N, CA, C and O atoms as a GROMACS GRO file, in nm:
protein
  652
    1UNK      N    1  16.108   8.761   4.430
    1UNK     CA    2  16.209   8.826   4.451
    1UNK      C    3  16.290   8.787   4.596
    1UNK      O    4  16.403   8.738   4.602
    2UNK      N    5  16.200   8.822   4.716
    2UNK     CA    6  16.262   8.803   4.833
    2UNK      C    7  16.189   8.821   4.952
    2UNK      O    8  16.128   8.926   4.972
    3UNK      N    9  16.189   8.722   5.037
    3UNK     CA   10  16.101   8.734   5.168
    3UNK      C   11  16.146   8.860   5.237
    3UNK      O   12  16.258   8.847   5.287
    4UNK      N   13  16.089   8.983   5.256
    4UNK     CA   14  16.138   9.085   5.346
    4UNK      C   15  16.117   9.066   5.481
    4UNK      O   16  16.046   8.976   5.526
    5UNK      N   17  16.192   9.165   5.562
    5UNK     CA   18  16.147   9.202   5.680
    5UNK      C   19  16.049   9.289   5.717
    5UNK      O   20  16.027   9.399   5.666
    6UNK      N   21  15.970   9.216   5.840
    6UNK     CA   22  15.832   9.291   5.850
    6UNK      C   23  15.882   9.454   5.969
    6UNK      O   24  15.932   9.454   6.081
    7UNK      N   25  15.844   9.558   5.891
    7UNK     CA   26  15.882   9.675   5.965
    7UNK      C   27  15.756   9.670   6.094
    7UNK      O   28  15.646   9.618   6.077
    8UNK      N   29  15.806   9.746   6.239
    8UNK     CA   30  15.748   9.689   6.344
    8UNK      C   31  15.727   9.843   6.377
    8UNK      O   32  15.796   9.937   6.337
    9UNK      N   33  15.601   9.844   6.470
    9UNK     CA   34  15.540   9.939   6.524
    9UNK      C   35  15.648  10.060   6.558
    9UNK      O   36  15.756  10.012   6.593
   10UNK      N   37  15.647  10.179   6.556
   10UNK     CA   38  15.723  10.273   6.585
   10UNK      C   39  15.821  10.299   6.415
   10UNK      O   40  15.887  10.403   6.408
   11UNK      N   41  15.823  10.240   6.340
   11UNK     CA   42  15.865  10.272   6.222
   11UNK      C   43  15.782  10.375   6.159
   11UNK      O   44  15.660  10.367   6.168
   12UNK      N   45  15.841  10.474   6.094
   12UNK     CA   46  15.753  10.604   6.053
   12UNK      C   47  15.670  10.560   5.916
   12UNK      O   48  15.569  10.616   5.873
   13UNK      N   49  15.740  10.440   5.854
   13UNK     CA   50  15.688  10.406   5.721
   13UNK      C   51  15.543  10.378   5.751
   13UNK      O   52  15.449  10.431   5.691
   14UNK      N   53  15.532  10.288   5.851
   14UNK     CA   54  15.390  10.244   5.887
   14UNK      C   55  15.294  10.343   5.929
   14UNK      O   56  15.188  10.306   5.979
   15UNK      N   57  15.321  10.473   5.912
   15UNK     CA   58  15.212  10.601   5.954
   15UNK      C   59  15.200  10.682   5.807
   15UNK      O   60  15.135  10.785   5.789
   16UNK      N   61  15.283  10.604   5.700
   16UNK     CA   62  15.304  10.688   5.569
   16UNK      C   63  15.152  10.663   5.494
   16UNK      O   64  15.106  10.549   5.484
   17UNK      N   65  15.092  10.761   5.453
   17UNK     CA   66  14.957  10.724   5.343
   17UNK      C   67  15.036  10.745   5.237
   17UNK      O   68  15.105  10.838   5.196
   18UNK      N   69  15.001  10.598   5.189
   18UNK     CA   70  15.065  10.544   5.035
   18UNK      C   71  15.007  10.638   4.921
   18UNK      O   72  14.892  10.680   4.917
   19UNK      N   73  15.122  10.666   4.818
   19UNK     CA   74  15.080  10.696   4.690
   19UNK      C   75  15.057  10.610   4.616
   19UNK      O   76  15.111  10.500   4.625
   20UNK      N   77  14.964  10.645   4.521
   20UNK     CA   78  14.907  10.562   4.394
   20UNK      C   79  15.007  10.499   4.304
   20UNK      O   80  15.112  10.558   4.277
   21UNK      N   81  14.976  10.372   4.254
   21UNK     CA   82  15.069  10.326   4.140
   21UNK      C   83  15.030  10.403   4.051
   21UNK      O   84  14.909  10.403   4.026
   22UNK      N   85  15.127  10.497   3.969
   22UNK     CA   86  15.084  10.554   3.856
   22UNK      C   87  15.156  10.482   3.720
   22UNK      O   88  15.122  10.510   3.605
   23UNK      N   89  15.262  10.383   3.754
   23UNK     CA   90  15.331  10.348   3.649
   23UNK      C   91  15.359  10.207   3.660
   23UNK      O   92  15.426  10.189   3.762
   24UNK      N   93  15.335  10.093   3.594
   24UNK     CA   94  15.374   9.929   3.627
   24UNK      C   95  15.479   9.925   3.586
   24UNK      O   96  15.489   9.897   3.467
   25UNK      N   97  15.607   9.951   3.665
   25UNK     CA   98  15.746   9.925   3.594
   25UNK      C   99  15.794   9.789   3.692
   25UNK      O  100  15.733   9.716   3.770
   26UNK      N  101  15.940   9.795   3.640
   26UNK     CA  102  16.011   9.688   3.724
   26UNK      C  103  16.018   9.667   3.874
   26UNK      O  104  16.030   9.562   3.937
   27UNK      N  105  16.007   9.788   3.915
   27UNK     CA  106  16.002   9.823   4.092
   27UNK      C  107  15.868   9.789   4.108
   27UNK      O  108  15.861   9.712   4.204
   28UNK      N  109  15.750   9.810   4.057
   28UNK     CA  110  15.633   9.773   4.101
   28UNK      C  111  15.610   9.600   4.111
   28UNK      O  112  15.567   9.539   4.208
   29UNK      N  113  15.654   9.540   3.973
   29UNK     CA  114  15.676   9.393   3.957
   29UNK      C  115  15.754   9.343   4.108
   29UNK      O  116  15.708   9.253   4.178
   30UNK      N  117  15.883   9.422   4.142
   30UNK     CA  118  15.922   9.337   4.237
   30UNK      C  119  15.898   9.380   4.392
   30UNK      O  120  15.957   9.336   4.490
   31UNK      N  121  15.786   9.486   4.388
   31UNK     CA  122  15.738   9.494   4.512
   31UNK      C  123  15.608   9.385   4.516
   31UNK      O  124  15.598   9.331   4.626
   32UNK      N  125  15.528   9.350   4.437
   32UNK     CA  126  15.469   9.260   4.402
   32UNK      C  127  15.489   9.128   4.456
   32UNK      O  128  15.410   9.060   4.524
   33UNK      N  129  15.626   9.096   4.410
   33UNK     CA  130  15.706   8.968   4.405
   33UNK      C  131  15.743   8.978   4.572
   33UNK      O  132  15.748   8.869   4.630
   34UNK      N  133  15.762   9.067   4.633
   34UNK     CA  134  15.822   9.055   4.758
   34UNK      C  135  15.704   9.039   4.872
   34UNK      O  136  15.726   8.986   4.981
   35UNK      N  137  15.573   9.093   4.831
   35UNK     CA  138  15.447   9.096   4.863
   35UNK      C  139  15.420   8.960   4.869
   35UNK      O  140  15.388   8.890   4.966
   36UNK      N  141  15.433   8.939   4.780
   36UNK     CA  142  15.374   8.764   4.807
   36UNK      C  143  15.456   8.652   4.829
   36UNK      O  144  15.421   8.536   4.852
   37UNK      N  145  15.577   8.704   4.818
   37UNK     CA  146  15.660   8.610   4.912
   37UNK      C  147  15.665   8.631   5.034
   37UNK      O  148  15.706   8.532   5.094
   38UNK      N  149  15.645   8.705   5.093
   38UNK     CA  150  15.660   8.740   5.245
   38UNK      C  151  15.524   8.720   5.297
   38UNK      O  152  15.526   8.680   5.413
   39UNK      N  153  15.393   8.737   5.242
   39UNK     CA  154  15.304   8.698   5.273
   39UNK      C  155  15.291   8.541   5.282
   39UNK      O  156  15.185   8.492   5.321
   40UNK      N  157  15.369   8.484   5.256
   40UNK     CA  158  15.352   8.326   5.182
   40UNK      C  159  15.412   8.264   5.333
   40UNK      O  160  15.513   8.194   5.318
   41UNK      N  161  15.379   8.276   5.435
   41UNK     CA  162  15.413   8.229   5.534
   41UNK      C  163  15.296   8.191   5.659
   41UNK      O  164  15.205   8.271   5.684
   42UNK      N  165  15.308   8.075   5.724
   42UNK     CA  166  15.206   8.061   5.834
   42UNK      C  167  15.154   8.151   5.902
   42UNK      O  168  15.237   8.233   5.941
   43UNK      N  169  15.048   8.171   5.932
   43UNK     CA  170  14.999   8.262   6.018
   43UNK      C  171  15.014   8.434   5.967
   43UNK      O  172  15.001   8.527   6.047
   44UNK      N  173  15.044   8.452   5.826
   44UNK     CA  174  15.016   8.571   5.750
   44UNK      C  175  14.908   8.560   5.685
   44UNK      O  176  14.901   8.471   5.600
   45UNK      N  177  14.814   8.633   5.705
   45UNK     CA  178  14.659   8.649   5.642
   45UNK      C  179  14.684   8.772   5.518
   45UNK      O  180  14.624   8.763   5.411
   46UNK      N  181  14.775   8.880   5.544
   46UNK     CA  182  14.755   9.002   5.461
   46UNK      C  183  14.875   9.056   5.493
   46UNK      O  184  14.934   9.023   5.596
   47UNK      N  185  14.936   9.168   5.385
   47UNK     CA  186  15.068   9.196   5.425
   47UNK      C  187  15.015   9.361   5.367
   47UNK      O  188  14.927   9.354   5.280
   48UNK      N  189  15.049   9.467   5.398
   48UNK     CA  190  15.057   9.602   5.309
   48UNK      C  191  15.205   9.642   5.290
   48UNK      O  192  15.306   9.629   5.358
   49UNK      N  193  15.176   9.694   5.170
   49UNK     CA  194  15.353   9.757   5.135
   49UNK      C  195  15.457   9.812   5.227
   49UNK      O  196  15.577   9.787   5.232
   50UNK      N  197  15.367   9.909   5.315
   50UNK     CA  198  15.428   9.970   5.415
   50UNK      C  199  15.530   9.857   5.526
   50UNK      O  200  15.646   9.866   5.568
   51UNK      N  201  15.438   9.771   5.542
   51UNK     CA  202  15.508   9.655   5.616
   51UNK      C  203  15.661   9.612   5.590
   51UNK      O  204  15.754   9.586   5.666
   52UNK      N  205  15.648   9.616   5.461
   52UNK     CA  206  15.810   9.587   5.403
   52UNK      C  207  15.865   9.680   5.340
   52UNK      O  208  15.948   9.656   5.251
   53UNK      N  209  15.828   9.813   5.376
   53UNK     CA  210  15.915   9.951   5.365
   53UNK      C  211  15.866  10.028   5.244
   53UNK      O  212  15.913  10.138   5.216
   54UNK      N  213  15.753   9.958   5.158
   54UNK     CA  214  15.748  10.051   5.035
   54UNK      C  215  15.634  10.108   5.080
   54UNK      O  216  15.562  10.055   5.164
   55UNK      N  217  15.607  10.241   5.016
   55UNK     CA  218  15.500  10.358   5.022
   55UNK      C  219  15.384  10.377   4.895
   55UNK      O  220  15.315  10.473   4.863
   56UNK      N  221  15.397  10.250   4.846
   56UNK     CA  222  15.261  10.249   4.660
   56UNK      C  223  15.182  10.189   4.754
   56UNK      O  224  15.219  10.126   4.853
   57UNK      N  225  15.058  10.213   4.712
   57UNK     CA  226  14.939  10.158   4.753
   57UNK      C  227  14.946  10.008   4.671
   57UNK      O  228  14.950   9.997   4.549
   58UNK      N  229  14.947   9.885   4.778
   58UNK     CA  230  14.932   9.791   4.724
   58UNK      C  231  14.943   9.682   4.863
   58UNK      O  232  15.010   9.713   4.962
   59UNK      N  233  14.886   9.581   4.855
   59UNK     CA  234  14.889   9.440   4.958
   59UNK      C  235  14.887   9.311   4.906
   59UNK      O  236  14.876   9.282   4.787
   60UNK      N  237  14.897   9.235   5.001
   60UNK     CA  238  14.897   9.062   4.935
   60UNK      C  239  14.791   8.988   5.028
   60UNK      O  240  14.758   9.052   5.128
   61UNK      N  241  14.745   8.892   5.016
   61UNK     CA  242  14.666   8.836   5.124
   61UNK      C  243  14.709   8.686   5.082
   61UNK      O  244  14.754   8.654   4.972
   62UNK      N  245  14.687   8.609   5.182
   62UNK     CA  246  14.708   8.491   5.197
   62UNK      C  247  14.613   8.374   5.285
   62UNK      O  248  14.643   8.320   5.391
   63UNK      N  249  14.477   8.356   5.195
   63UNK     CA  250  14.365   8.313   5.267
   63UNK      C  251  14.315   8.224   5.221
   63UNK      O  252  14.274   8.230   5.105
   64UNK      N  253  14.300   8.103   5.301
   64UNK     CA  254  14.266   7.974   5.226
   64UNK      C  255  14.350   7.930   5.127
   64UNK      O  256  14.308   7.879   5.023
   65UNK      N  257  14.456   7.944   5.152
   65UNK     CA  258  14.612   7.888   5.075
   65UNK      C  259  14.572   7.951   4.924
   65UNK      O  260  14.592   7.893   4.817
   66UNK      N  261  14.519   8.068   4.939
   66UNK     CA  262  14.555   8.131   4.829
   66UNK      C  263  14.634   8.257   4.817
   66UNK      O  264  14.605   8.327   4.914
   67UNK      N  265  14.707   8.308   4.753
   67UNK     CA  266  14.784   8.421   4.727
   67UNK      C  267  14.724   8.515   4.625
   67UNK      O  268  14.719   8.482   4.506
   68UNK      N  269  14.674   8.645   4.674
   68UNK     CA  270  14.616   8.750   4.607
   68UNK      C  271  14.694   8.872   4.620
   68UNK      O  272  14.736   8.892   4.734
   69UNK      N  273  14.723   8.958   4.532
   69UNK     CA  274  14.766   9.096   4.549
   69UNK      C  275  14.668   9.192   4.480
   69UNK      O  276  14.577   9.160   4.403
   70UNK      N  277  14.703   9.322   4.522
   70UNK     CA  278  14.597   9.434   4.447
   70UNK      C  279  14.688   9.539   4.434
   70UNK      O  280  14.786   9.536   4.508
   71UNK      N  281  14.675   9.633   4.356
   71UNK     CA  282  14.731   9.766   4.346
   71UNK      C  283  14.633   9.862   4.353
   71UNK      O  284  14.515   9.839   4.326
   72UNK      N  285  14.673   9.964   4.386
   72UNK     CA  286  14.553  10.093   4.420
   72UNK      C  287  14.435  10.020   4.470
   72UNK      O  288  14.330  10.020   4.406
   73UNK      N  289  14.447   9.959   4.578
   73UNK     CA  290  14.309   9.888   4.640
   73UNK      C  291  14.218  10.005   4.676
   73UNK      O  292  14.285  10.100   4.715
   74UNK      N  293  14.090  10.029   4.675
   74UNK     CA  294  14.003  10.110   4.751
   74UNK      C  295  13.885  10.030   4.784
   74UNK      O  296  13.828   9.961   4.700
   75UNK      N  297  13.849  10.038   4.898
   75UNK     CA  298  13.768   9.973   4.993
   75UNK      C  299  13.624  10.054   4.973
   75UNK      O  300  13.583  10.152   5.035
   76UNK      N  301  13.548   9.962   4.839
   76UNK     CA  302  13.427  10.032   4.801
   76UNK      C  303  13.308   9.968   4.829
   76UNK      O  304  13.215   9.976   4.748
   77UNK      N  305  13.297   9.904   4.934
   77UNK     CA  306  13.190   9.837   5.003
   77UNK      C  307  13.199   9.743   5.113
   77UNK      O  308  13.270   9.643   5.108
   78UNK      N  309  13.112   9.782   5.234
   78UNK     CA  310  13.140   9.694   5.348
   78UNK      C  311  12.996   9.704   5.379
   78UNK      O  312  12.943   9.815   5.367
   79UNK      N  313  12.921   9.594   5.420
   79UNK     CA  314  12.818   9.549   5.487
   79UNK      C  315  12.810   9.500   5.582
   79UNK      O  316  12.914   9.451   5.626
   80UNK      N  317  12.681   9.486   5.664
   80UNK     CA  318  12.653   9.438   5.809
   80UNK      C  319  12.674   9.496   5.907
   80UNK      O  320  12.732   9.603   5.890
   81UNK      N  321  12.643   9.463   6.034
   81UNK     CA  322  12.687   9.514   6.120
   81UNK      C  323  12.850   9.502   6.163
   81UNK      O  324  12.914   9.397   6.152
   82UNK      N  325  12.910   9.642   6.220
   82UNK     CA  326  13.034   9.606   6.238
   82UNK      C  327  13.009   9.525   6.365
   82UNK      O  328  12.917   9.544   6.444
   83UNK      N  329  13.109   9.427   6.373
   83UNK     CA  330  13.125   9.349   6.546
   83UNK      C  331  13.271   9.297   6.595
   83UNK      O  332  13.360   9.256   6.522
   84UNK      N  333  13.273   9.306   6.709
   84UNK     CA  334  13.432   9.282   6.763
   84UNK      C  335  13.478   9.171   6.683
   84UNK      O  336  13.422   9.062   6.672
   85UNK      N  337  13.570   9.203   6.634
   85UNK     CA  338  13.660   9.077   6.556
   85UNK      C  339  13.804   9.057   6.641
   85UNK      O  340  13.862   9.160   6.675
   86UNK      N  341  13.855   8.946   6.672
   86UNK     CA  342  13.985   8.927   6.710
   86UNK      C  343  14.086   8.980   6.618
   86UNK      O  344  14.081   8.929   6.506
   87UNK      N  345  14.168   9.064   6.635
   87UNK     CA  346  14.285   9.081   6.562
   87UNK      C  347  14.414   9.106   6.590
   87UNK      O  348  14.440   9.154   6.701
   88UNK      N  349  14.506   9.083   6.510
   88UNK     CA  350  14.655   9.113   6.574
   88UNK      C  351  14.708   9.162   6.421
   88UNK      O  352  14.634   9.165   6.322
   89UNK      N  353  14.860   9.202   6.421
   89UNK     CA  354  14.895   9.262   6.312
   89UNK      C  355  15.036   9.195   6.312
   89UNK      O  356  15.087   9.169   6.421
   90UNK      N  357  15.101   9.165   6.198
   90UNK     CA  358  15.242   9.122   6.200
   90UNK      C  359  15.342   9.241   6.237
   90UNK      O  360  15.459   9.214   6.267
   91UNK      N  361  15.295   9.373   6.235
   91UNK     CA  362  15.405   9.512   6.283
   91UNK      C  363  15.399   9.524   6.433
   91UNK      O  364  15.477   9.587   6.505
   92UNK      N  365  15.284   9.447   6.472
   92UNK     CA  366  15.262   9.463   6.632
   92UNK      C  367  15.284   9.316   6.686
   92UNK      O  368  15.184   9.270   6.740
   93UNK      N  369  15.382   9.241   6.684
   93UNK     CA  370  15.378   9.129   6.713
   93UNK      C  371  15.312   9.103   6.857
   93UNK      O  372  15.344   9.181   6.946
   94UNK      N  373  15.216   8.991   6.888
   94UNK     CA  374  15.212   8.938   7.012
   94UNK      C  375  15.096   9.013   7.056
   94UNK      O  376  15.048   8.988   7.167
   95UNK      N  377  15.055   9.086   6.993
   95UNK     CA  378  14.938   9.181   7.040
   95UNK      C  379  14.778   9.122   6.980
   95UNK      O  380  14.762   9.115   6.858
   96UNK      N  381  14.702   9.093   7.042
   96UNK     CA  382  14.578   9.019   6.993
   96UNK      C  383  14.416   9.106   7.063
   96UNK      O  384  14.352   9.061   7.159
   97UNK      N  385  14.387   9.208   7.000
   97UNK     CA  386  14.233   9.267   7.050
   97UNK      C  387  14.119   9.260   6.933
   97UNK      O  388  14.124   9.236   6.812
   98UNK      N  389  14.032   9.288   7.010
   98UNK     CA  390  13.915   9.304   6.940
   98UNK      C  391  13.882   9.435   6.860
   98UNK      O  392  13.900   9.537   6.926
   99UNK      N  393  13.839   9.454   6.734
   99UNK     CA  394  13.860   9.570   6.673
   99UNK      C  395  13.690   9.550   6.595
   99UNK      O  396  13.633   9.443   6.572
  100UNK      N  397  13.648   9.662   6.572
  100UNK     CA  398  13.513   9.671   6.518
  100UNK      C  399  13.503   9.673   6.397
  100UNK      O  400  13.516   9.787   6.352
  101UNK      N  401  13.476   9.556   6.283
  101UNK     CA  402  13.491   9.519   6.191
  101UNK      C  403  13.339   9.499   6.085
  101UNK      O  404  13.238   9.442   6.126
  102UNK      N  405  13.351   9.545   5.979
  102UNK     CA  406  13.206   9.468   5.897
  102UNK      C  407  13.220   9.358   5.847
  102UNK      O  408  13.310   9.351   5.762
  103UNK      N  409  13.149   9.244   5.872
  103UNK     CA  410  13.148   9.125   5.820
  103UNK      C  411  13.168   9.096   5.662
  103UNK      O  412  13.222   8.990   5.632
  104UNK      N  413  13.135   9.170   5.577
  104UNK     CA  414  13.170   9.175   5.468
  104UNK      C  415  13.226   9.293   5.376
  104UNK      O  416  13.182   9.404   5.406
  105UNK      N  417  13.300   9.286   5.287
  105UNK     CA  418  13.412   9.383   5.243
  105UNK      C  419  13.443   9.345   5.074
  105UNK      O  420  13.441   9.231   5.027
  106UNK      N  421  13.469   9.462   5.005
  106UNK     CA  422  13.485   9.464   4.887
  106UNK      C  423  13.590   9.571   4.841
  106UNK      O  424  13.566   9.691   4.851
  107UNK      N  425  13.700   9.526   4.795
  107UNK     CA  426  13.814   9.603   4.730
  107UNK      C  427  13.801   9.619   4.555
  107UNK      O  428  13.756   9.529   4.484
  108UNK      N  429  13.830   9.702   4.523
  108UNK     CA  430  13.826   9.730   4.373
  108UNK      C  431  13.991   9.809   4.336
  108UNK      O  432  14.020   9.917   4.389
  109UNK      N  433  14.067   9.752   4.261
  109UNK     CA  434  14.199   9.784   4.240
  109UNK      C  435  14.244   9.761   4.121
  109UNK      O  436  14.161   9.789   4.035
  110UNK      N  437  14.390   9.703   4.063
  110UNK     CA  438  14.443   9.688   3.929
  110UNK      C  439  14.525   9.570   3.951
  110UNK      O  440  14.564   9.577   4.067
  111UNK      N  441  14.581   9.438   3.880
  111UNK     CA  442  14.673   9.390   3.878
  111UNK      C  443  14.804   9.465   3.783
  111UNK      O  444  14.812   9.576   3.730
  112UNK      N  445  14.892   9.355   3.789
  112UNK     CA  446  15.020   9.429   3.736
  112UNK      C  447  15.013   9.460   3.580
  112UNK      O  448  15.093   9.522   3.511
  113UNK      N  449  14.890   9.396   3.543
  113UNK     CA  450  14.865   9.428   3.387
  113UNK      C  451  14.805   9.552   3.308
  113UNK      O  452  14.805   9.585   3.189
  114UNK      N  453  14.744   9.615   3.444
  114UNK     CA  454  14.676   9.720   3.448
  114UNK      C  455  14.478   9.693   3.464
  114UNK      O  456  14.386   9.774   3.479
  115UNK      N  457  14.482   9.553   3.450
  115UNK     CA  458  14.328   9.519   3.479
  115UNK      C  459  14.284   9.542   3.587
  115UNK      O  460  14.352   9.518   3.687
  116UNK      N  461  14.131   9.607   3.601
  116UNK     CA  462  14.066   9.604   3.736
  116UNK      C  463  14.029   9.475   3.794
  116UNK      O  464  13.972   9.383   3.736
  117UNK      N  465  14.067   9.479   3.910
  117UNK     CA  466  14.054   9.354   3.995
  117UNK      C  467  13.981   9.414   4.137
  117UNK      O  468  14.007   9.512   4.207
  118UNK      N  469  13.870   9.302   4.146
  118UNK     CA  470  13.797   9.278   4.258
  118UNK      C  471  13.809   9.172   4.343
  118UNK      O  472  13.798   9.054   4.313
  119UNK      N  473  13.845   9.242   4.504
  119UNK     CA  474  13.838   9.116   4.584
  119UNK      C  475  13.741   9.131   4.700
  119UNK      O  476  13.756   9.216   4.787
  120UNK      N  477  13.648   9.049   4.697
  120UNK     CA  478  13.579   9.054   4.821
  120UNK      C  479  13.561   8.921   4.890
  120UNK      O  480  13.590   8.811   4.842
  121UNK      N  481  13.493   8.955   5.046
  121UNK     CA  482  13.496   8.834   5.091
  121UNK      C  483  13.399   8.856   5.221
  121UNK      O  484  13.367   8.974   5.242
  122UNK      N  485  13.353   8.765   5.301
  122UNK     CA  486  13.332   8.756   5.456
  122UNK      C  487  13.443   8.707   5.525
  122UNK      O  488  13.537   8.649   5.470
  123UNK      N  489  13.435   8.734   5.661
  123UNK     CA  490  13.465   8.670   5.756
  123UNK      C  491  13.615   8.738   5.770
  123UNK      O  492  13.641   8.858   5.786
  124UNK      N  493  13.713   8.618   5.759
  124UNK     CA  494  13.845   8.678   5.784
  124UNK      C  495  13.888   8.745   5.657
  124UNK      O  496  13.933   8.859   5.665
  125UNK      N  497  13.877   8.679   5.526
  125UNK     CA  498  13.892   8.813   5.431
  125UNK      C  499  13.826   8.933   5.420
  125UNK      O  500  13.882   9.018   5.350
  126UNK      N  501  13.709   8.966   5.477
  126UNK     CA  502  13.678   9.110   5.511
  126UNK      C  503  13.754   9.190   5.584
  126UNK      O  504  13.806   9.294   5.543
  127UNK      N  505  13.765   9.130   5.723
  127UNK     CA  506  13.869   9.145   5.817
  127UNK      C  507  14.009   9.201   5.739
  127UNK      O  508  14.049   9.318   5.744
  128UNK      N  509  14.065   9.104   5.677
  128UNK     CA  510  14.193   9.160   5.632
  128UNK      C  511  14.187   9.276   5.507
  128UNK      O  512  14.277   9.356   5.482
  129UNK      N  513  14.065   9.264   5.439
  129UNK     CA  514  14.084   9.361   5.324
  129UNK      C  515  14.062   9.518   5.407
  129UNK      O  516  14.123   9.620   5.377
  130UNK      N  517  13.995   9.509   5.480
  130UNK     CA  518  13.975   9.638   5.602
  130UNK      C  519  14.119   9.669   5.665
  130UNK      O  520  14.178   9.774   5.643
  131UNK      N  521  14.158   9.590   5.726
  131UNK     CA  522  14.265   9.584   5.799
  131UNK      C  523  14.396   9.644   5.687
  131UNK      O  524  14.462   9.745   5.713
  132UNK      N  525  14.411   9.583   5.597
  132UNK     CA  526  14.496   9.602   5.468
  132UNK      C  527  14.502   9.775   5.437
  132UNK      O  528  14.591   9.858   5.458
  133UNK      N  529  14.368   9.785   5.379
  133UNK     CA  530  14.332   9.925   5.350
  133UNK      C  531  14.355  10.037   5.454
  133UNK      O  532  14.370  10.155   5.424
  134UNK      N  533  14.355   9.982   5.592
  134UNK     CA  534  14.410  10.082   5.659
  134UNK      C  535  14.551  10.109   5.691
  134UNK      O  536  14.589  10.215   5.741
  135UNK      N  537  14.626  10.010   5.662
  135UNK     CA  538  14.764  10.038   5.672
  135UNK      C  539  14.816  10.106   5.543
  135UNK      O  540  14.927  10.160   5.543
  136UNK      N  541  14.764  10.106   5.472
  136UNK     CA  542  14.795  10.192   5.304
  136UNK      C  543  14.740  10.380   5.333
  136UNK      O  544  14.779  10.481   5.274
  137UNK      N  545  14.653  10.368   5.428
  137UNK     CA  546  14.634  10.519   5.491
  137UNK      C  547  14.668  10.569   5.591
  137UNK      O  548  14.613  10.665   5.646
  138UNK      N  549  14.803  10.488   5.642
  138UNK     CA  550  14.866  10.476   5.739
  138UNK      C  551  14.850  10.456   5.876
  138UNK      O  552  14.927  10.498   5.963
  139UNK      N  553  14.709  10.364   5.901
  139UNK     CA  554  14.666  10.350   6.031
  139UNK      C  555  14.695  10.216   6.060
  139UNK      O  556  14.704  10.136   5.966
  140UNK      N  557  14.718  10.167   6.208
  140UNK     CA  558  14.753  10.067   6.277
  140UNK      C  559  14.595  10.032   6.312
  140UNK      O  560  14.495  10.103   6.317
  141UNK      N  561  14.615   9.920   6.329
  141UNK     CA  562  14.469   9.854   6.390
  141UNK      C  563  14.450   9.909   6.528
  141UNK      O  564  14.337   9.923   6.574
  142UNK      N  565  14.545   9.937   6.587
  142UNK     CA  566  14.536   9.995   6.727
  142UNK      C  567  14.494  10.096   6.741
  142UNK      O  568  14.466  10.129   6.856
  143UNK      N  569  14.472  10.184   6.637
  143UNK     CA  570  14.424  10.313   6.625
  143UNK      C  571  14.260  10.295   6.646
  143UNK      O  572  14.181  10.372   6.701
  144UNK      N  573  14.242  10.189   6.593
  144UNK     CA  574  14.097  10.170   6.599
  144UNK      C  575  14.022  10.109   6.735
  144UNK      O  576  13.903  10.081   6.748
  145UNK      N  577  14.097  10.102   6.803
  145UNK     CA  578  14.068  10.037   6.950
  145UNK      C  579  14.012  10.105   7.031
  145UNK      O  580  14.049  10.222   7.019
  146UNK      N  581  13.916  10.087   7.134
  146UNK     CA  582  13.844  10.199   7.232
  146UNK      C  583  13.971  10.245   7.306
  146UNK      O  584  14.086  10.206   7.284
  147UNK      N  585  13.933  10.326   7.388
  147UNK     CA  586  14.060  10.391   7.466
  147UNK      C  587  14.127  10.278   7.588
  147UNK      O  588  14.247  10.255   7.603
  148UNK      N  589  14.035  10.230   7.650
  148UNK     CA  590  14.103  10.170   7.731
  148UNK      C  591  14.199  10.055   7.690
  148UNK      O  592  14.308  10.035   7.742
  149UNK      N  593  14.137   9.974   7.575
  149UNK     CA  594  14.209   9.899   7.493
  149UNK      C  595  14.350   9.936   7.439
  149UNK      O  596  14.452   9.868   7.438
  150UNK      N  597  14.325  10.086   7.386
  150UNK     CA  598  14.444  10.114   7.310
  150UNK      C  599  14.536  10.121   7.411
  150UNK      O  600  14.649  10.077   7.391
  151UNK      N  601  14.504  10.173   7.524
  151UNK     CA  602  14.592  10.210   7.670
  151UNK      C  603  14.675  10.080   7.704
  151UNK      O  604  14.793  10.086   7.736
  152UNK      N  605  14.600   9.960   7.692
  152UNK     CA  606  14.659   9.819   7.719
  152UNK      C  607  14.756   9.770   7.597
  152UNK      O  608  14.855   9.698   7.608
  153UNK      N  609  14.709   9.819   7.494
  153UNK     CA  610  14.794   9.769   7.393
  153UNK      C  611  14.917   9.833   7.404
  153UNK      O  612  15.016   9.760   7.412
  154UNK      N  613  14.938   9.975   7.406
  154UNK     CA  614  15.057  10.062   7.433
  154UNK      C  615  15.125  10.022   7.540
  154UNK      O  616  15.248  10.019   7.534
  155UNK      N  617  15.055   9.982   7.664
  155UNK     CA  618  15.137   9.922   7.776
  155UNK      C  619  15.234   9.773   7.695
  155UNK      O  620  15.356   9.762   7.682
  156UNK      N  621  15.137   9.686   7.656
  156UNK     CA  622  15.209   9.578   7.597
  156UNK      C  623  15.321   9.603   7.509
  156UNK      O  624  15.423   9.536   7.521
  157UNK      N  625  15.309   9.691   7.423
  157UNK     CA  626  15.389   9.716   7.306
  157UNK      C  627  15.532   9.782   7.426
  157UNK      O  628  15.639   9.722   7.441
  158UNK      N  629  15.498   9.897   7.486
  158UNK     CA  630  15.610   9.930   7.566
  158UNK      C  631  15.699   9.813   7.619
  158UNK      O  632  15.820   9.817   7.603
  159UNK      N  633  15.637   9.706   7.684
  159UNK     CA  634  15.725   9.614   7.729
  159UNK      C  635  15.750   9.508   7.685
  159UNK      O  636  15.804   9.421   7.754
  160UNK      N  637  15.717   9.489   7.558
  160UNK     CA  638  15.733   9.385   7.437
  160UNK      C  639  15.897   9.387   7.416
  160UNK      O  640  15.969   9.487   7.417
  161UNK      N  641  15.936   9.253   7.396
  161UNK     CA  642  16.089   9.227   7.369
  161UNK      C  643  16.154   9.313   7.249
  161UNK      O  644  16.263   9.370   7.240
  162UNK      N  645  16.021   9.297   7.139
  162UNK     CA  646  16.078   9.339   7.007
  162UNK      C  647  16.088   9.525   6.993
  162UNK      O  648  16.150   9.586   6.906
  163UNK      N  649  16.016   9.577   7.092
  163UNK     CA  650  16.024   9.732   7.092
  163UNK      C  651  16.155   9.790   7.152
  163UNK      O  652  16.173   9.912   7.157
   0.00000   0.00000   0.00000
């Protein structure tokens, strides 16, 4: 379909709690194509539907040269001790902060044929699964920061040339 423009902090769609995909129609196929094409850029590890203006539960990943997607993802398992993990977001460009993330995560959802999909991983993949599920619940990673870091993030956002 098309590489889409990334929505930035301040756009209300980023605070939207996404609806489940209930019918896999041409619009859902187009959304998945847009997610997969847009995430296929250097430095893009994951992309949630809200980041390109959709409000259905879906995201794509681009990790280790593999592009994956999932509809109606549900974070079903995390394990290990949460640890500070350096994180950024395409919707908050130029910022990088430590966020507490589990080292392992597993997501269950469906594909475009309605078949169950399980995506799981450690490290960057675990972080991306948690980050993208947050997006679909209307949360940006900066909301998970400790108070002082969140204040610094907001200061950086207010002075950013894109804001």
